C-alpha positions in Angstrom: 69.6 78.8 125.0 70.7 80.9 122.5 74.0 79.6 120.3 77.4 81.3 121.0 79.2 81.8 117.7 82.9 81.1 118.7 84.8 82.8 115.7 88.2 81.1 115.4 91.0 83.2 113.5 94.8 82.7 114.3 96.1 85.0 111.5 99.3 86.6 112.3 98.4 89.7 110.2 95.3 91.5 109.0 94.7 90.9 105.6 91.1 90.5 103.6 90.3 87.5 105.7 90.7 89.0 109.0 88.7 92.4 107.5 85.9 90.1 106.5 86.1 88.1 109.9 85.5 91.9 111.3 82.6 93.0 109.2 80.7 89.6 110.3 81.3 89.9 113.9 80.0 93.6 113.6 76.7 92.7 112.0 76.1 89.9 113.9 76.5 91.9 117.1 73.6 94.2 115.3 71.3 91.4 115.6 71.9 90.9 119.3 74.4 87.9 118.9 76.6 86.7 121.5 79.9 86.1 120.0 83.5 84.9 120.9 86.4 85.7 119.1 89.8 83.3 119.6 92.7 84.9 118.3 96.3 84.6 119.1 98.2 87.1 121.4 98.4 90.6 120.3 96.8 89.8 116.8 95.9 93.2 114.9 92.0 91.5 114.7 91.9 92.1 118.6 92.2 95.9 118.4 89.9 96.1 115.8 87.1 94.4 117.6 87.5 95.2 121.3 85.0 97.4 121.1 82.2 95.6 119.2 79.3 94.6 121.7 78.6 91.4 123.1 81.8 90.2 122.1 84.1 88.3 124.0 87.7 88.1 123.0 90.0 85.3 124.1 93.6 85.4 123.0 95.2 82.2 123.2 98.8 80.8 122.4 100.0 77.9 120.5 99.3 75.3 120.8 96.1 76.1 120.2 94.1 72.9 120.4 95.3 73.3 123.9 92.7 75.4 125.0 89.5 74.0 124.2 88.4 74.5 127.4 87.3 77.6 126.3 84.6 76.4 124.2 81.4 76.2 125.7 78.8 73.5 125.1 76.3 75.6 123.5 79.0 76.8 121.0 79.1 76.9 116.9 82.8 77.8 115.9 83.2 79.2 112.7 86.7 79.0 111.5 88.0 81.4 109.4 91.7 80.2 108.3 93.2 76.8 108.3 94.9 76.7 111.9 91.2 77.3 113.4 89.9 74.5 111.0 92.2 72.4 112.7 91.1 73.6 116.0 87.3 73.5 115.1 87.9 69.9 113.7 89.5 68.7 116.9 86.7 70.3 118.7 84.3 68.5 117.0 86.0 65.4 117.6 86.7 65.6 121.3 84.1 68.1 122.3 81.1 67.2 119.8 80.9 70.7 119.1 79.7 72.0 115.5 81.8 73.7 113.2 81.2 75.7 109.8 84.5 76.8 107.6 85.2 79.5 105.5 87.9 79.2 102.6 89.2 82.4 100.9 92.0 81.1 99.0 92.0 79.3 95.9 95.4 77.5 95.9 95.4 73.8 96.0 94.6 71.9 99.3 96.9 69.2 99.7 95.3 66.0 98.9 95.5 64.3 102.6 93.3 62.0 105.1 93.0 65.1 107.1 91.7 67.9 104.8 89.1 65.2 103.7 87.6 64.6 107.2 88.0 68.5 108.2 85.8 69.9 105.4 83.5 66.7 105.0 82.9 66.7 109.0 81.9 70.6 109.0 78.3 71.4 108.9 79.1 73.6 106.0 82.2 74.2 104.4 81.4 78.2 102.9 83.7 79.1 99.5 84.1 83.0 98.5 84.0 81.8 94.9 83.1 78.7 92.5 87.1 78.3 92.1 87.3 77.5 96.1 84.2 75.9 95.8 85.5 73.4 93.2 88.8 72.9 95.1 87.3 71.9 98.4 85.3 69.3 96.6 87.9 68.0 94.9 89.6 67.1 98.4 86.2 66.2 100.0 83.6 65.0 97.7 81.3 64.8 100.6 81.6 67.9 102.0 78.8 70.1 102.2 79.3 73.7 100.8 77.6 77.0 100.2 79.2 80.1 98.4 78.8 83.5 100.6 80.8 85.9 98.9 82.9 88.6 100.7 81.4 92.1 101.3 82.7 95.5 100.8 83.6 97.2 103.7 81.7 100.6 103.9 84.3 102.2 105.7 83.7 106.2 106.1 85.7 108.4 103.8 88.0 111.1 105.0 87.9 114.0 102.5 90.7 115.8 104.0 92.9 113.1 103.4 91.5 112.4 100.2 92.6 116.1 99.4 96.2 115.6 100.9 96.7 112.3 98.7 95.5 114.1 95.5 97.6 117.0 96.3 100.9 115.2 96.7 99.9 113.7 93.6 98.8 117.0 91.8 97.9 117.1 88.0 98.8 112.7 88.0 96.3 110.2 86.5 96.8 107.9 89.5 96.7 104.3 89.2 96.5 102.2 92.2 96.7 99.0 93.8 95.8 97.9 97.6 97.2 94.6 98.6 99.9 92.8 100.1 103.6 92.9 98.5 103.6 89.4 97.6 104.5 88.9 94.1 103.7 85.1 93.8 100.0 86.2 95.2 99.4 89.5 94.0 101.6 89.9 90.6 102.9 93.3 91.6 106.2 92.8 89.6 104.1 93.2 86.6 102.7 96.8 87.6 106.9 97.6 88.1 107.2 96.6 84.6 104.6 98.3 83.0 105.9 101.6 84.9 109.0 101.2 83.2 107.3 100.9 79.9 104.9 104.2 80.5 107.5 106.3 82.4 108.6 108.3 79.2 105.5 107.6 77.1 103.0 108.8 79.5 104.5 110.5 82.3 101.1 111.6 83.7 100.5 108.4 85.0 101.7 107.4 88.2 101.2 104.1 90.5 100.5 103.9 94.0 101.1 100.7 95.7 99.2 100.6 99.0 100.2 97.7 101.4 103.4 96.0 102.9 104.4 92.6 102.5 107.4 90.1 101.9 108.3 91.3 98.8 108.5 95.0 99.4 112.5 95.7 99.7 112.8 93.6 96.5 110.1 95.8 94.5 111.6 99.1 95.8 115.0 98.1 94.1 113.4 97.0 91.0 111.8 100.2 91.1 114.6 102.4 92.3 115.4 104.3 88.9 111.7 104.8 88.3 109.9 108.4 89.2 106.4 107.3 88.5 105.8 104.7 91.1 105.4 105.2 95.1 105.1 102.4 98.0 102.7 103.9 100.3 103.0 100.9 103.0 100.5 99.4 105.4 97.9 102.4 105.8 95.1 101.9 107.7 93.0 104.1 105.8 92.6 102.1 102.4 89.3 103.6 101.5 90.8 107.1 101.5 93.5 105.8 98.7 91.0 104.0 96.6 88.7 107.4 96.7 91.8 108.9 95.3 92.7 106.6 92.6 91.4 107.3 89.2 92.1 103.9 87.9 92.6 100.4 89.6 94.7 97.5 88.8 95.0 94.3 90.3 97.1 91.7 88.5 96.9 89.0 90.9 98.2 85.4 90.3 95.4 83.8 92.3 92.4 84.7 94.2 90.1 83.7 96.6 87.6 86.5 95.4 89.4 89.7 95.7 87.7 91.6 98.3 89.5 94.9 98.1 87.7 95.2 94.6 84.1 95.2 96.2 85.5 98.3 98.1 86.9 100.0 94.8 83.4 98.9 93.2 81.4 100.5 95.7 83.6 103.8 96.1 84.2 104.2 92.2 87.5 103.6 90.5 87.3 101.5 86.8 89.0 98.5 87.7 91.5 96.5 85.2 92.0 93.2 87.1 93.5 89.7 86.0 91.0 86.5 85.5 92.4 84.4 88.5 90.4 82.7 91.0 87.0 84.0 92.2 87.8 87.6 90.5 85.5 86.3 87.2 82.5 85.8 89.9 82.3 89.8 90.4 84.0 91.4 87.5 81.8 91.1 84.5 84.5 91.8 81.6 83.4 95.0 79.5 80.8 95.9 82.2 81.7 96.4 85.2 85.7 96.2 85.0 88.2 94.7 82.5 89.6 91.3 82.7 93.0 90.1 81.3 94.8 86.6 81.4 96.8 86.1 84.0 100.4 87.0 83.9 100.1 88.7 80.7 101.6 92.4 81.2 100.9 92.9 77.8 97.5 92.6 78.0 97.1 94.9 81.0 99.3 97.9 79.6 97.2 97.7 76.5 94.3 97.9 78.4 95.5 100.3 80.7 96.5 102.9 77.9 93.2 102.3 76.2 91.2 103.0 79.4 93.2 105.8 80.2 92.3 107.8 77.3 88.6 106.8 77.2 86.8 108.9 80.2 83.1 107.6 78.6 84.3 104.2 78.9 85.6 104.5 82.5 82.5 106.1 83.4 80.4 103.6 82.2 82.1 100.5 84.3 82.2 103.1 87.5 78.5 103.1 87.1 77.6 99.7 86.3 80.3 98.5 89.2 78.1 100.9 91.8 75.1 99.3 90.7 76.2 95.3 90.8 78.5 95.7 94.2 75.4 96.2 96.3 74.6 92.7 96.4 77.5 92.3 98.2 76.9 94.3 101.5 78.1 93.4 104.9 74.4 93.0 105.5 73.5 90.2 103.0 76.7 88.6 103.8 75.9 88.2 107.7 72.2 87.3 106.9 73.4 84.2 104.9 75.8 82.9 107.6 72.9 83.4 109.9 70.4 81.2 108.1 73.6 78.6 108.4 73.9 79.1 112.3 70.1 78.7 112.4 70.6 75.5 110.6 72.8 73.7 113.1 71.1 71.9 115.5 
């Protein structure tokens, strides 16, 4: 009997981890796998996955552990975030259901007995980057780990939308950012500070931030006197915006990998990113992007100005990025997970 891959993701919103969950499910569907998806009620992930073949979506409510009866005996649980990992761990204890977990963030894990058990008991604890793997092994030294990076989304670009965006910012050099507006994590206040300095000295540069989040109103207040920055809010056609960017900046303070960077590399915009978490795993400084030290707005500002005046360097970085990003396809990611599933008896 073929194993059923039961994905569990109880995240509230739709961020990088949920996008990667969707990409994996889509690829596994193409390979004929029977899958289930356990999600919280009314999730965005449900809406985006409802048309995938051979996928049964099961919406459940808290406490999730009361819904262990949804797991069949021939299942493998793939936990995609912390709440899902807790669910998978108790399914393993009570129903002997094997599980793997993918950890996507590099923030510090609490050193406690439960975390040690959850990561140790997983058939494999998957990390997106070396930084995340190191954190898993810190709290669970006996865990079986494997690094499987995220994938670029390869969503089709609507050139009409791209044209509309470019027309809105006609004759501007558009520096973009995509991510939840969460300063503690993504560091967008650094972009606002740089915009303040460049508004007079470089009036041709305009910053466009795509995404919503907990700091959106605070950022708008910080930037209320600026005419060179736009907060676009949450959009569904992210890749259309990336295609419109002349440059991409990513000043994260911590980052598991930064899957958005893979989309930017694939579409083609020069990248300047911080050395946070797993970012150096995919961005090689001065080869397929530029790196700067975390929380160093002065260094980022200098790199922006330097790259802005160097078209040849921008083309060089984009060309290399397009070559190196091809190993991060959704197909390759899915194949790596299939090997893990097939090893589970």
